[in-house]
C-alpha positions in Angstrom: 8.6 12.1 13.1 6.9 8.8 14.3 3.7 7.0 13.5 1.0 6.3 16.3 -1.1 3.4 16.7 -3.8 3.6 19.2 -6.3 1.0 20.9 -9.4 2.4 23.0 -10.8 1.2 26.2 -14.5 0.0 24.8 -15.4 -3.0 27.0 -16.0 -6.2 24.3 -15.6 -3.9 21.4 -12.8 -2.8 19.3 -11.6 0.4 17.6 -7.9 0.9 16.4 -6.7 3.8 14.8 -3.2 4.4 12.9 -1.5 7.9 12.6 1.1 8.1 9.7 4.1 10.7 9.7 2.3 12.1 6.4 -0.6 13.2 8.8 -2.9 10.6 6.9 -5.2 8.6 9.2 -6.4 4.7 9.1 -9.4 3.9 11.2 -9.9 0.0 12.2 -13.4 -0.2 13.0 -15.6 2.0 15.0 -17.8 1.2 18.0 -18.9 3.9 20.1 -20.6 1.6 22.8 -20.8 4.7 25.3 -22.6 7.4 24.2 -23.5 8.9 27.5 -20.5 11.0 28.9 -22.1 11.6 32.4 -22.3 7.8 33.3 -19.1 7.9 35.6 -19.3 4.2 36.1 -19.0 3.3 32.6 -15.1 3.3 32.5 -15.7 2.9 28.4 -14.2 5.8 26.7 -16.6 7.9 24.1 -15.3 8.0 20.5 -16.9 11.1 19.7 -15.2 12.7 22.3 -11.8 10.9 21.2 -12.0 12.2 17.8 -13.1 15.7 18.4 -11.4 18.2 15.7 -10.9 15.1 13.4 -12.9 15.9 9.9 -11.5 13.1 8.1 -10.3 9.7 7.9 -8.3 8.6 4.9 -9.1 5.3 5.3 -11.9 3.6 7.3 -11.9 -0.3 7.4 -14.7 -2.3 9.0 -13.2 -5.8 9.4 -17.2 -7.3 9.8 -20.7 -6.4 10.5 -21.3 -7.1 14.2 -22.2 -4.0 15.9 -19.3 -4.1 18.5 -17.2 -3.0 15.6 -19.4 -0.5 14.0 -22.1 1.0 17.0 -22.6 4.6 16.0 -20.9 4.7 12.7 -24.2 5.6 10.8 -24.4 8.9 12.9 -20.6 9.5 13.2 -19.5 9.7 9.6 -20.8 11.6 6.7 -22.5 9.3 4.2 -22.7 10.3 0.7 -24.9 8.2 -0.3 -27.8 9.5 1.4 -26.8 12.7 1.0 -29.0 14.1 3.9 -26.5 16.3 5.8 -22.8 17.5 4.8 -22.2 17.1 8.7 -19.9 14.1 10.0 -16.6 12.9 9.7 -15.8 12.1 5.9 -14.2 8.8 5.0 -11.9 8.9 2.3 -11.8 5.8 1.3 -13.9 2.7 2.6 -12.5 -1.2 2.9 -14.8 -3.8 4.2 -15.4 -7.5 3.0 -17.5 -8.8 -0.2 -19.9 -10.5 2.3 -20.6 -6.9 4.2 -21.2 -5.6 0.6 -23.5 -8.3 -0.5 -25.3 -9.0 2.9 -28.9 -9.0 2.8 -29.2 -9.6 6.2 -27.8 -6.5 7.9 -28.6 -7.0 11.6 -28.3 -3.4 12.8 -29.3 0.3 11.2 -25.0 0.9 11.3 -24.6 -2.1 9.3 -27.5 -1.2 6.5 -26.1 2.4 6.1 -22.3 1.2 5.9 -23.4 -1.0 3.6 -25.3 1.3 1.5 -22.2 3.9 1.5 -20.3 0.9 0.0 -22.8 -0.1 -2.6 -22.7 3.5 -3.7 -19.4 4.1 -4.1 -19.1 0.9 -6.2 -21.3 2.0 -8.6 -19.3 5.1 -9.0 -16.0 3.0 -9.0 -14.1 4.7 -6.5 -13.6 5.5 -2.8 -14.3 1.9 -1.8 -12.0 -1.4 -1.8 -13.6 -4.6 -1.6 -11.5 -7.7 0.0 -12.6 -11.3 -1.1 -15.3 -12.3 -3.7 -18.5 -14.1 -3.7 -21.4 -15.2 -5.9 -23.3 -13.0 -3.4 -21.5 -10.1 -4.6 -21.5 -11.3 -8.2 -25.1 -11.6 -8.3 -25.7 -8.1 -6.4 -23.4 -6.5 -9.3 -25.3 -8.2 -12.1 -28.9 -6.9 -10.6 -27.4 -3.4 -10.1 -26.1 -3.2 -13.8 -22.6 -3.0 -12.8 -20.0 -4.5 -15.3 -17.7 -6.6 -13.1 -14.6 -5.7 -15.1 -15.2 -2.1 -14.6 -14.8 -2.3 -10.6 -12.1 -5.1 -10.8 -9.6 -2.6 -9.5 -11.5 -2.2 -6.2 -11.5 -6.0 -5.4 -8.7 -7.5 -3.5 -8.4 -11.3 -2.5 -6.7 -12.9 0.0 -2.9 -13.4 -0.6 -2.6 -10.0 -2.1 -0.7 -6.6 -1.6 -3.3 -4.2 -1.3 -2.9 -0.9 -3.4 -3.7 2.4 -1.4 -2.9 6.3 -1.4 -1.6 6.3 2.3 1.9 6.8 1.1 4.9 4.6 1.0 5.4 4.4 4.7 2.8 1.6 5.1 2.0 -1.4 3.1 -0.8 -4.0 3.7 -1.1 -7.7 2.8 -4.5 -9.5 2.8 -4.8 -12.7 4.7 -8.5 -13.0 4.6 -11.1 -13.2 3.9 -10.9 -16.2 1.7 -13.8 -15.9 -1.1 -15.3 -19.4 0.3 -16.3 -17.6 3.5 -18.1 -14.5 1.6 -21.2 -16.7 0.6 -23.5 -18.3 2.8 -22.7 -16.4 5.9 -24.0 -17.7 9.0 -21.6 -16.3 11.4 -20.2 -12.8 10.6 -17.1 -13.2 12.2 -16.2 -15.9 9.8 -15.4 -13.6 6.9 -13.6 -10.9 9.3 -10.9 -8.8 7.2 -7.2 -10.1 8.4 -4.1 -7.9 7.3 -0.6 -7.6 7.9 0.1 -3.8 8.1 3.8 -2.9 7.8 4.9 0.3 8.9 8.6 1.3 7.1 10.8 3.5 8.8 14.2 3.5 7.3 15.5 -0.2 7.4 13.3 -0.9 10.3 10.0 -3.1 9.5 7.3 -3.0 12.1 4.2 -5.2 11.9 1.1 -5.0 13.2 -1.5 -8.5 12.4 -5.1 -6.8 12.4 -7.1 -10.3 12.9 -10.5 -9.1 13.9 -12.8 -11.8 15.3 -12.0 -14.8 13.1 -12.1 -18.1 14.6 -8.9 -20.4 14.6 -10.1 -22.5 12.0 -9.7 -19.1 9.3 -6.3 -18.6 11.2 -5.4 -22.5 10.4 -6.2 -21.7 6.8 -4.1 -18.3 6.8 -1.1 -20.4 8.1 -1.1 -23.3 5.7 -2.1 -21.0 2.6 0.6 -18.6 3.4 3.4 -21.6 4.0 1.9 -23.2 0.3 2.5 -19.7 -1.4 5.7 -18.6 0.3 4.3 -15.7 2.2 5.0 -16.7 5.8 7.1 -13.2 6.1 3.4 -11.7 6.2 2.8 -13.4 9.5 5.6 -11.9 11.1 4.1 -9.5 14.3 5.4 -6.8 16.6 1.6 -6.3 17.6 -0.7 -9.0 17.7 -4.4 -8.4 17.4 -5.9 -10.8 19.7 -9.2 -11.9 18.2 -12.7 -12.0 19.3 -12.1 -10.0 22.7 -9.9 -12.5 23.8 -12.4 -15.6 23.8 -11.1 -19.2 23.2 -12.2 -19.1 19.4 -9.3 -17.4 18.4 -7.3 -20.4 19.4 -9.0 -23.7 19.2 -12.4 -25.4 18.9 -14.5 -26.6 22.0 -11.7 -26.8 24.6 -12.2 -29.4 27.2 -9.5 -28.7 30.3 -7.7 -26.0 29.7 -7.1 -24.2 26.2 -4.2 -25.7 23.8 -4.1 -24.1 20.6 -4.0 -26.1 17.3 -0.4 -26.4 16.0 -0.9 -23.6 13.2 -2.2 -21.5 15.6 1.1 -22.4 18.5 3.7 -21.5 15.6 1.7 -18.2 14.7 2.1 -16.9 18.1 5.9 -17.7 18.2 6.5 -15.4 14.9 7.0 -12.3 17.3 9.9 -10.1 16.8 11.8 -9.0 20.1 9.8 -6.7 22.6 6.5 -7.4 20.8 3.0 -7.1 22.1 -0.5 -8.6 22.0 -3.4 -6.5 22.6 -6.8 -7.7 23.9 -9.7 -5.4 23.1 -11.8 -6.6 25.9 -13.1 -6.3 29.4 -11.0 -7.0 32.5 -10.7 -10.4 33.1 -12.4 -9.5 36.6 -15.4 -8.0 34.8 -16.2 -10.6 32.7 -19.1 -12.6 34.3 -19.3 -15.0 31.2 -16.5 -15.1 28.3 -15.3 -13.2 26.7 -12.8 -12.6 27.9 -11.6 -16.0 28.9 -9.0 -16.4 31.6 -7.7 -19.4 30.2 -7.5 -17.8 26.8 -5.6 -14.9 28.3 -3.2 -17.6 29.9 -2.9 -19.7 26.5 -1.7 -16.5 24.8 0.8 -15.5 27.4 2.0 -19.2 27.5 2.3 -20.0 23.8 4.2 -16.9 23.0 7.8 -15.9 23.4 8.7 -14.9 26.5 9.7 -11.4 25.6 5.9 -10.7 24.4 3.7 -8.2 26.6 0.2 -9.2 26.8 -2.1 -6.1 27.9 -6.0 -5.6 28.0 -7.3 -2.5 26.8 -10.0 -2.1 29.7 -6.7 -2.5 32.4 -4.5 0.1 30.5 -3.0 2.0 32.8 -5.3 0.5 35.5 -8.6 -1.0 35.3 -10.2 1.7 37.5 -9.6 4.5 35.0 -8.9 2.9 31.6 -7.1 5.2 28.8 -6.6 5.0 25.1 -3.2 2.7 24.6 -0.8 4.4 22.3 2.1 3.0 20.4 4.9 5.0 18.7 6.5 3.6 15.7 9.8 5.0 14.3 13.3 3.6 13.2 13.3 1.9 16.9 10.4 -0.1 16.3 7.1 -0.2 18.0 7.1 1.5 21.7 4.4 2.0 24.0 3.6 5.3 25.5 3.0 5.8 28.7 -0.3 7.6 30.3 1.4 10.7 30.1 1.9 10.3 26.3 5.3 9.8 26.3 7.0 6.7 24.7 8.9 4.7 27.4 12.5 5.4 26.9 13.3 1.7 27.9 12.9 0.7 24.0 15.6 -1.3 21.9 18.5 0.9 20.4 17.9 1.3 16.7 19.3 -1.4 14.2 22.5 -0.4 12.4 22.0 2.4 9.7 18.8 3.7 11.2 19.2 7.6 11.3 
């Protein structure tokens, strides 16, 4: 048996699903940007159709509170706090940042509903994990008469492994948000959740870097902190989740001519294992009237990564005229892309010695 990781063609929006061998499911973001299935000119997929028959995700993680990562969540998921209906897909455990929980300026109804669901779960002391910490969260806990010590098991900070109930075939190392980025937030991208998901298959480890929409300043700091704390192993990757829909912000600040990543990001782009993939959840390059995606950014990702890294755009797979969900099989052979027919390509690397 194998694990499956899937990205969905949603234009400049992102949703990623991990299906484990033990049948448990983790969903990273939910952005149902296409609700009209009859509109054949819109090549984006409808997530409600894609997830038909699924009654529960064991973990749903929202990287941050922007609409292109949460749209439609209030209608799709069963939100226990309101108890208005027993319909909708169940969330076993909700993962999100401290800034999301404490956000007093939710910009859309989906964000408000997710925030309220998280707060309701915090009050019961279960069914939620909070990443990072902030004075604003502390103030909300005090206002809500919640003892901090009673919920400390729910809070994880950058540089920690995340305790979970998904089984021993996967582990998670939290890189961000930093607590300093969770207060006085002016750009909701800054406190995006960044983590390494490590899939275990016999002696093989397959690493996925989930990056959300963090800017290059945060990635720079992640590399520096990882070096200072001997955590560089948690920056290895077989799959790199290209941030912010392939804009230049994940590489450098205010590029002039061309795009040159910062020194730390140049280093990060070189930490791939053999036959790795970069996945950009974005429009096709030809359909981008204004960035993102940025062709300069796409070229920089290709240029500064190793020669055996494959760069893919979700709206171009398998072809831009008819994009489909992009799936990868993960097993003792590592990470292998599935063809559009659903079969794993056979041109995959041989198992390592000792793999069964």
